[in-house]
Structures are given as structure tokens and as C-alpha cells.
N, C-alpha and C positions, 0 to 999 in steps of 0.2 A: 504494500500500499504506499510506503514512503516513496518508493521509486516512482510510482504513478503521480505522486503529488509533486515530486521534483520535476517530472516532465511537464506538468501542467504549469508550474511557475518556476521557470528557469532562473529568474532574477534572484531567488532566495539562495542559490547556490554561491553567487559571488558576494553576498552580503557578509558582514562580520558576524551577524548573529547575536549581537549583544545589545543593539539598540532596541527600544521599545517598538519601533515601526517593523524591524525584522522579526521580532517575536510574533507580532500581529500577522505578518506575511505568512509565517510558517503555520500559524493557527488557521488562517483562512485556507492555505493550501491543503492542510490535513482534512478540514471540514468539507471541502469540495471533493476530495478524493474518496473520502468516507461516503458521501452522498451518491457518488457516481458508482461506487462498488455496490451499495445497497440497491440501487435501481437496477443494476445489471443483474444481480442475484434474483430479484423478484421477477424481472421480465423473463429470466430463463424458466423459473418455476412456472409462471403463468403459461408460457408457450409449451411447456412439457405436459400440462394438465390433460389435454384431449387425449394425447397418446397413452398416458398412464391409466386414465379411466377406461379407455378401450381395451387395454391389455387385462385389466382387472376383471371386466366384464366377460372377456373371452375366456379367461382362466377359470371361470365358474367356481370361485372360492378356493382354487389351488394357488400355489405360490407363484408370484411374479417378481420382476426385478423392482417393482415399485413398492 
């Protein structure tokens, strides 16, 4: 997650990291990366629901990978 944040905000790499503004930039960067990560996870789960439900119905109460 940190690498995603660094790619999103390259300007924090060159900062000294000690000024209050630098700390705020890092916080914003991590928050944006966390939000992007959460959205990607939920989108993947939602997109896989139809397939999972079909597999559960087809298995007729037997095991599936879901």
C-alpha cells in the first residue's frame, strides 16, 4: 500500500519529511491509497457475486470454491 501511495504522490519522496506540510502530504497520500484499495476490493467482490451464486446453485448444496 505504501508503494501505491508513493506512486500517487511522487512529491513526498523528495521532501524532508519533517515539516508539518510534509506530514500532511504523507497522510493524504496514505488515505487516498487506502480508499483506492478498498474500492478495488469491493468492486472485485461485487463482480464475482453472480459467478459465485451460479456455482452454489449448480452444486446443489455440495462444496464449491466459494
